[in-house]
N, C-alpha and C positions, 0 to 999 in steps of 0.2 A: 698649756701654761700652768704653773706652780699654785695651789689652792688660796694662799696666802696675795696674791697679786691679783684674783680674780678676783678672791673678794673685797682690795683694797678700792681693786677699780666700781664693783657694784659699790658701797659704800660713799667712795668722793662723788655718783650720779647721783646717789639718795641725799646726801648735803645739800645738793645742787638742788635739786627738785624743789629740800623742804626748806627753801630759802627762803621763796617768791608763792608760796601755797601756807592759806593759812586759813582758817576753818573758823567759821559765829555759827551764833545761836542761827538767825536765817536761813544762813549758808555755811552747812557745819564740809567737816573734811572727810572725805571718801576714803578711807587707807584700807588697799591691799596688801598685804601680807602672805609668796608664795612659799612654801618651806618642801624641803624634801617628799612628803607626807603629806599635807592638809596646804587648807587655803584660811584667812585669817581675813576677813574684814567688818572693820570699825567707822563706826561714824561718829568723829567728835569733834564736840566742841571746843579750838584751841582755846577762845581768851580764857573763856575758864577752866578750862583745863576737863571738862566728865566727856565718856566716851556716854552719846547719847544712844545708839543701838549698837546690835552687836551678831557676828553671824559666821558660822565655819565650820567647817566638814567634820569639828569634832565634834561637835552639841548634837545633840540628843535628837536623835528624827528629820535629823540632816537627809539619813537615807546615799547617804556618802562616806562613811566614817575610813581612813585612811585613807581616801582617792588624791588625787592632783592636779587632772586630768584634764582635759576641756570638756566633758563632759560636767564631772565633777563643777563644774566652772558656771557654767550653761546656767546650771542649774542652784548654786547657789549664789549668782549675779539676781535670780530670776526673788529667790527669798528671803536677797538679803532687798533689794527695791524694794520687796513690798514692807517686811519688817517696817523700815523704813517710815515708807509713807502710813502708814500705822500712829507712828504718833509725829503724824504730821513733816515730816520733812519730804520736800519736793524739788529741791535744788542740790547738790552739792559741787565741791573742789575734788575731782577726782584730783586723789596722790595716788599714784603707784607702789613706787616703795624703791623705785633704784631698778621695777626691772622694767625690760622692752615693751612699747608697746606694739604686740606678738602675737602674735601662738593663744595661750590662754588670757590674759591681759584684757586681747580686744575683744576672744567672746566672751568672758564676764559684764565689761563695758558696755557690752548693744545689748547681753541677755536684761542689763537693769537697764540703760533706758528703752526697752523694750517695753517694759513694766513700769514706765512712767517721770522716769527720773531723771533729771536736771543738767544736767553738767554745766 
C-alpha cells in the first residue's frame, strides 16, 4: 500500500471518530497517539481548549524512553491513569486517534481501566 493512501485512510478514520468525541471538564477526552517510536496520552477539555494531564514515553521518569511496544503501552496506561486520578479525573472519553482498537491500544486501555478510569 502506498504511504499516501495509508495516511489518507488513517486521517479519515481519525476525523470520523473526532466528530463524535468531545471532552468536557467533567469528562475529558483521553487522546492516545502512537508514533513510530513513542506513545503520547493527553487528557483534554475541548470546551475550554486545555490539556488537563499528560503522559508520554518521552517524559522523564517514564522508564520507556523511545519504546512504543505493548509493554510500554501497559506501563504508560497505568501511569497516565494515576496522573489523571491525581488531578481528580475519574471518567474519560477514549479517543484512539485513528488507531484500530486492538494490540497496543487495547493493552493501554485495559491498563488504564485497571487503575480505576471509567471509559
